[in-house]
C-alpha positions in Angstrom: 7.8 -28.4 61.1 5.2 -27.1 58.6 6.6 -24.1 56.1 5.2 -21.3 58.6 7.5 -22.9 61.4 10.4 -23.0 59.0 10.2 -19.4 57.8 9.8 -18.5 61.3 12.7 -20.4 62.3 15.0 -18.8 59.6 13.6 -15.3 60.8 15.0 -16.0 64.3 18.0 -17.4 62.9 18.8 -14.7 60.3 19.2 -17.0 57.6 19.9 -15.1 54.4 20.0 -18.0 51.7 18.4 -21.3 51.0 20.5 -24.0 49.8 18.6 -27.0 47.7 20.4 -30.2 47.7 19.8 -33.3 45.6 21.9 -36.6 44.7 23.1 -37.7 41.4 23.1 -41.1 40.1 26.4 -41.9 41.5 25.6 -41.0 44.8 26.9 -37.2 45.2 25.2 -34.3 46.5 24.5 -31.2 43.9 23.2 -28.1 45.0 22.4 -24.3 43.9 21.0 -21.4 46.3 18.5 -19.0 46.3 17.9 -15.9 48.3 15.5 -16.2 51.5 13.2 -13.8 50.0 12.3 -16.6 47.1 11.4 -19.1 49.6 7.5 -19.3 49.6 4.8 -21.8 49.1 5.4 -21.9 45.5 8.8 -23.3 46.0 7.3 -26.0 47.8 4.8 -26.8 44.9 6.1 -25.7 41.6 9.8 -25.9 42.5 12.9 -24.2 41.1 14.3 -25.1 37.6 17.8 -26.4 36.8 19.6 -27.9 33.9 19.3 -31.9 34.1 21.8 -32.4 31.4 24.7 -31.3 33.5 24.1 -33.7 36.2 25.7 -37.4 35.8 23.2 -40.0 34.8 20.2 -37.5 34.6 18.9 -36.1 31.1 20.3 -35.5 27.5 20.8 -32.1 26.6 17.5 -32.0 24.4 15.2 -32.8 27.4 17.3 -30.8 30.0 14.6 -28.8 31.7 14.0 -30.3 35.2 12.8 -29.1 38.6 13.9 -29.3 42.1 11.0 -29.3 44.8 12.2 -29.0 48.5 11.1 -31.4 51.1 10.3 -29.5 54.3 10.9 -32.6 56.6 15.0 -32.3 55.9 15.0 -28.6 56.7 18.4 -27.9 58.8 20.7 -25.0 59.0 24.2 -25.7 57.4 27.0 -25.0 59.9 29.4 -24.8 57.3 28.2 -21.8 55.5 29.6 -18.5 56.1 26.4 -16.8 55.1 23.4 -17.8 57.2 21.9 -20.6 55.3 18.9 -23.1 55.1 19.2 -26.0 53.7 16.6 -28.6 52.1 17.1 -32.1 50.5 15.0 -32.2 47.2 12.8 -34.5 45.0 13.6 -34.3 41.1 10.7 -33.6 38.9 10.1 -33.5 35.1 9.7 -30.0 33.8 6.3 -28.8 34.9 6.9 -30.5 38.4 4.0 -32.7 37.9 5.8 -35.9 37.4 8.4 -37.3 39.3 11.8 -37.9 37.6 12.0 -41.9 37.4 15.7 -42.1 37.6 16.0 -39.7 40.5 17.7 -42.1 43.3 15.8 -40.7 46.1 12.3 -41.4 44.4 13.5 -45.3 44.1 14.0 -45.3 47.9 10.5 -43.8 48.6 9.0 -46.2 46.1 10.6 -49.2 48.0 9.3 -47.9 51.2 5.7 -47.8 49.8 6.0 -51.2 48.2 7.1 -52.5 51.5 4.0 -51.3 53.2 1.8 -52.4 50.3 3.3 -55.8 50.6 1.5 -56.6 53.9 4.8 -58.0 55.0 6.0 -55.1 57.3 5.3 -51.7 57.8 8.8 -50.6 58.1 12.4 -51.1 57.3 15.1 -49.6 59.7 18.7 -49.4 58.4 21.9 -48.6 60.4 24.9 -48.1 58.2 28.4 -47.9 59.7 30.2 -45.6 57.1 33.9 -45.8 57.7 36.4 -43.4 56.4 39.9 -42.2 56.4 41.1 -38.6 57.6 44.5 -37.7 56.0 46.6 -34.8 56.3 46.9 -34.3 52.5 45.9 -36.3 49.2 47.7 -35.4 46.1 46.7 -37.3 42.7 47.2 -37.4 39.2 46.8 -39.2 35.7 47.8 -37.9 32.9 48.8 -39.5 29.3 52.3 -39.9 30.8 52.0 -39.5 34.4 50.3 -41.4 37.4 50.5 -41.1 41.0 48.9 -40.5 44.3 50.4 -39.6 47.6 48.6 -39.7 51.0 50.2 -38.1 54.1 49.1 -39.0 57.8 51.1 -37.8 60.8 50.0 -40.9 62.8 50.7 -43.5 60.0 53.6 -45.9 60.3 54.6 -45.8 56.8 56.8 -42.5 56.6 60.3 -42.6 56.9 61.7 -39.4 55.2 63.9 -37.4 57.6 62.6 -34.5 55.9 59.2 -34.9 56.0 57.4 -32.2 58.0 54.9 -34.7 59.4 58.0 -36.5 61.2 59.5 -33.2 62.4 58.0 -33.9 66.0 59.9 -37.2 66.6 57.5 -38.5 69.2 57.4 -42.1 68.0 53.7 -42.6 68.3 52.8 -44.5 65.3 49.8 -47.0 64.4 50.8 -50.0 63.0 49.0 -51.7 60.4 45.9 -53.3 61.5 46.2 -52.1 65.2 44.4 -48.6 65.0 41.1 -50.1 66.6 39.9 -47.9 69.6 43.7 -46.4 70.3 43.9 -43.7 72.6 46.0 -40.4 72.1 48.7 -39.7 71.8 48.6 -42.6 69.1 45.0 -41.4 68.0 45.5 -38.1 66.9 42.2 -37.6 65.3 40.1 -37.8 68.6 39.2 -34.3 68.9 38.6 -33.8 65.1 35.9 -36.6 65.2 34.5 -35.1 68.3 34.0 -31.8 66.4 32.4 -34.0 63.6 30.0 -35.3 66.1 29.0 -31.7 67.3 28.4 -30.8 63.7 26.3 -33.8 63.0 24.3 -33.2 65.8 23.7 -29.4 64.7 22.0 -31.0 61.8 19.5 -33.1 63.9 21.6 -36.4 63.2 21.8 -38.4 66.5 25.1 -40.1 67.0 25.8 -43.5 69.0 29.5 -43.7 69.3 32.7 -42.4 67.4 36.2 -44.2 67.3 39.4 -44.8 65.7 39.0 -47.6 63.2 41.5 -50.6 62.6 43.7 -49.1 59.9 46.8 -46.7 60.4 46.8 -43.4 58.9 43.4 -41.9 60.3 40.9 -44.5 59.7 37.6 -43.7 61.8 34.0 -44.5 62.4 31.0 -42.5 63.5 28.1 -44.3 64.2 24.7 -42.7 63.9 21.1 -44.1 64.9 19.2 -46.3 62.6 16.1 -44.9 60.6 13.8 -45.8 57.9 15.2 -46.3 54.5 14.6 -43.0 52.7 15.6 -41.0 55.7 18.5 -43.0 56.5 19.9 -42.3 53.1 19.4 -38.6 53.4 21.4 -38.8 56.7 24.1 -40.6 55.1 24.3 -37.8 52.5 24.4 -35.3 55.2 26.7 -37.4 57.3 29.6 -37.3 54.6 28.8 -33.8 54.1 29.7 -33.3 57.7 32.4 -35.1 58.0 34.6 -34.0 54.8 33.6 -30.2 55.6 34.8 -30.7 59.1 38.1 -32.5 58.1 38.5 -29.4 55.3 38.0 -26.6 57.8 40.9 -28.4 60.3 43.3 -28.6 56.9 42.9 -32.2 56.8 41.3 -34.0 54.1 38.4 -36.9 54.6 37.8 -39.7 51.9 35.1 -42.7 52.0 37.0 -44.3 49.2 36.8 -48.3 50.2 40.6 -48.9 49.7 43.0 -46.0 49.7 45.8 -47.7 51.5 47.5 -51.0 50.3 48.3 -53.4 52.9 45.7 -52.2 55.6 42.1 -52.5 56.2 39.8 -50.7 54.1 36.6 -48.6 54.9 33.1 -50.6 54.8 29.8 -49.4 55.2 28.1 -52.6 57.2 24.5 -52.0 57.0 22.2 -53.4 59.8 18.4 -54.1 58.9 15.5 -55.2 60.5 11.7 -55.4 59.2 8.8 -54.1 61.7 5.1 -54.6 61.6 3.5 -52.2 63.9 5.3 -52.7 67.3 6.3 -56.2 66.2 10.0 -56.8 65.4 9.7 -59.2 62.3 13.3 -60.7 62.7 13.2 -62.1 66.2 12.3 -65.6 67.6 13.6 -66.6 70.6 13.6 -70.1 69.4 15.5 -69.4 66.4 19.4 -69.6 65.3 20.7 -66.6 66.9 17.1 -65.4 67.8 16.1 -64.9 64.1 12.8 -65.7 62.9 11.8 -67.7 59.8 11.2 -64.4 58.2 14.7 -63.0 58.9 16.2 -66.3 57.5 14.1 -65.9 54.2 15.3 -62.4 53.8 18.7 -63.5 54.2 18.2 -66.1 51.5 17.3 -63.5 49.2 20.2 -61.3 50.1 22.5 -64.3 49.3 20.6 -65.6 46.3 21.0 -62.0 44.7 24.4 -60.9 46.2 26.3 -60.8 43.2 23.8 -58.4 41.2 23.3 -56.4 44.8 27.3 -55.7 44.7 27.0 -53.4 41.6 24.5 -51.3 43.9 26.5 -51.7 47.2 29.9 -51.9 46.3 29.6 -49.9 43.3 33.3 -48.7 42.5 36.5 -50.2 40.9 38.1 -49.5 44.2 35.8 -51.4 46.2 37.2 -54.8 44.9 40.5 -53.9 46.3 38.8 -54.0 49.8 37.0 -57.0 49.1 39.9 -59.7 49.6 40.2 -62.0 52.5 42.3 -61.2 55.5 41.2 -57.2 56.0 37.8 -58.0 57.8 36.2 -58.0 54.3 33.5 -60.2 54.4 34.0 -62.0 50.8 31.9 -65.3 51.4 28.2 -65.5 51.1 27.1 -67.1 54.1 25.7 -66.0 57.0 26.6 -66.6 60.9 26.1 -65.1 64.6 28.9 -63.0 65.7 30.8 -63.6 62.8 32.8 -60.9 61.2 34.0 -63.2 58.5 31.0 -63.8 57.0 29.2 -61.7 54.3 25.9 -61.4 56.8 26.6 -61.3 60.6 24.1 -61.7 63.0 24.8 -59.5 65.9 24.0 -60.9 69.5 25.0 -58.2 71.9 21.6 -58.3 73.3 19.0 -60.7 73.4 16.1 -58.1 73.7 13.4 -58.6 70.6 13.9 -55.0 69.6 17.4 -55.4 68.8 17.0 -58.3 66.5 18.5 -57.3 63.0 20.9 -58.8 60.5 24.2 -57.1 59.3 24.9 -56.9 55.6 28.8 -56.5 55.6 29.9 -56.4 51.9 28.8 -52.7 50.9 31.0 -49.6 51.1 30.5 -46.2 51.6 31.0 -45.2 47.9 27.7 -46.9 47.1 24.7 -44.4 46.5 22.6 -45.2 49.6 19.1 -44.5 48.1 19.9 -47.3 45.7 21.9 -49.5 47.8 19.3 -49.7 50.7 16.4 -50.0 48.3 18.2 -53.0 46.4 19.0 -54.5 49.9 15.2 -54.4 50.7 14.1 -55.7 47.5 16.5 -58.5 47.6 15.3 -59.5 51.2 11.5 -59.1 50.2 12.1 -61.3 47.2 13.4 -64.0 49.6 10.4 -63.7 52.1 8.1 -63.9 49.1 9.6 -67.0 47.6 10.6 -68.5 50.9 14.4 -68.8 49.6 16.4 -71.3 52.0 19.8 -69.5 53.2 21.2 -72.9 54.1 23.1 -73.5 57.3 25.1 -71.0 59.1 28.7 -71.2 59.1 30.0 -70.6 62.4 34.0 -70.8 61.7 36.5 -68.3 61.0 36.1 -68.5 57.4 39.6 -66.9 56.4 41.0 -69.8 58.2 39.3 -72.7 55.9 41.2 -74.9 53.8 41.6 -74.2 50.2 38.8 -77.2 49.3 36.5 -76.2 52.0 36.8 -72.4 51.1 36.3 -73.3 47.5 32.9 -74.9 47.7 31.4 -71.4 49.3 30.5 -69.0 47.0 32.2 -65.7 47.0 31.2 -61.9 45.9 32.4 -61.1 42.6 35.9 -60.2 42.1 35.3 -56.9 40.1 33.1 -54.3 39.4 32.7 -55.7 35.9 31.5 -59.2 37.4 29.0 -57.3 39.3 27.6 -55.2 36.8 27.2 -58.5 34.4 25.5 -60.1 37.6 23.2 -57.0 37.5 22.3 -57.1 34.1 21.4 -60.7 34.4 19.6 -60.6 37.6 17.5 -57.6 38.1 13.9 -58.8 37.7 13.6 -58.5 41.8 14.6 -55.0 41.4 11.8 -54.2 38.9 9.0 -55.6 41.2 6.1 -53.1 42.1 8.0 -50.6 39.7 10.6 -49.8 42.4 13.3 -49.5 40.2 12.9 -48.6 36.6 14.5 -50.7 33.8 15.6 -47.2 32.7 17.6 -46.3 35.8 19.1 -50.1 36.1 20.2 -49.6 32.3 21.7 -46.0 33.0 23.5 -47.4 36.0 25.5 -50.5 34.1 26.1 -47.9 31.3 27.6 -45.3 33.5 29.6 -47.5 35.6 31.3 -49.2 32.9 31.9 -46.1 30.4 32.7 -43.7 33.1 34.6 -45.8 35.6 35.5 -49.6 34.6 36.6 -48.6 31.3 38.2 -45.5 32.7 40.3 -47.6 34.7 40.8 -50.5 32.5 42.6 -48.5 29.7 45.1 -46.7 31.8 48.6 -48.1 32.9 49.4 -47.7 36.7 52.4 -47.5 38.5 52.3 -51.4 39.7 52.4 -52.3 36.3 55.7 -50.5 35.5 57.1 -52.1 38.6 56.0 -55.6 37.1 56.7 -55.0 33.5 58.8 -52.4 32.6 62.1 -54.5 32.2 60.4 -57.6 30.7 
């Protein structure tokens, strides 16, 4: 819709406020609101000012004046606001609104799309992420100088045993065992209605949903799949998706988290990302004579992902908790190989359909704590580097990789074992991200600095309860 149509829709819907949303460096939505009377052409040309020094990864205090300019194409009516509210995702500009802020993650995604089109390789890249999450009845946690704990509650989980636990009071006996939650039905699945509410809210926001279901883990693990889209639009939708999931859960008196590994001993939450390249109406990843129907272009794209995977992990599995998920045996893809149908490989080639339009690859290491603008852009840049340099991905490995013998398994490269290792890899290998000025060196430096200082060091310097169990009596 153009501005005139948006204003008319707002009038018909009784809109009273306008919400301006944008994403910070780690990948969380921020916002402020203005009265509907302030929504005019000037807002969309000159924007609205804000303090960038208060936003993670943005500006120092002596350069704090910044501007948000709403993108009309992102307009939706917020289903979670009591006061009727129109919502826009915004682009971040320097003061004066004439220059884009180079470290705005959304700008990076837009530059990646422009770089793709200018490369001549393809016109569009489609991304289809599967962002898994958990729904808990409650979540409590604390970290103090002398105290650390977390406690998660779920009525459907198999790890409650206290007789006085109010979640056990019904005594119906329906509990989901570890690793047995996939596609369960009621009464084992106690969250089906809530997931359906989430679907309904997503559709109100203009997001097309393909399916929803209970995921593998106990304790409320869920998946809602949304239809693929182009890079920047898909990143916008991931942000809106997380917003809808968390607010719908909160409204129902529960809590949802996209944390990759909230539970020990059961599957974590990934964000497997499906990718394909197109030129005009031609799917570039398809060749009926290729391995699993893949073209040479697709194989080179895979070669780029595998070559740069250690550095990519700093963007796609970007928290310390990510590496508690990335261990063998929990459907976590730690081995840097590709394979058809094989969920133990880092790159799976789906073969549900032989139709050319369905041919894609699935990159499985990412998780939903990633900033989607940066994660999708980094994946695209790695794949394009593979195409431009004709990087051979080697032969596929069509085996259950988790069952390989020790010697055979050790010969295959794996993802880094920690956030620190991934950040070190990114520091050593990021030239492919700078190609075409898609990523700025300042953004990469800010990312590494923030992740080391605010996350890795925060965890590294604090004792955890498990260390008391192991070491207190030594």
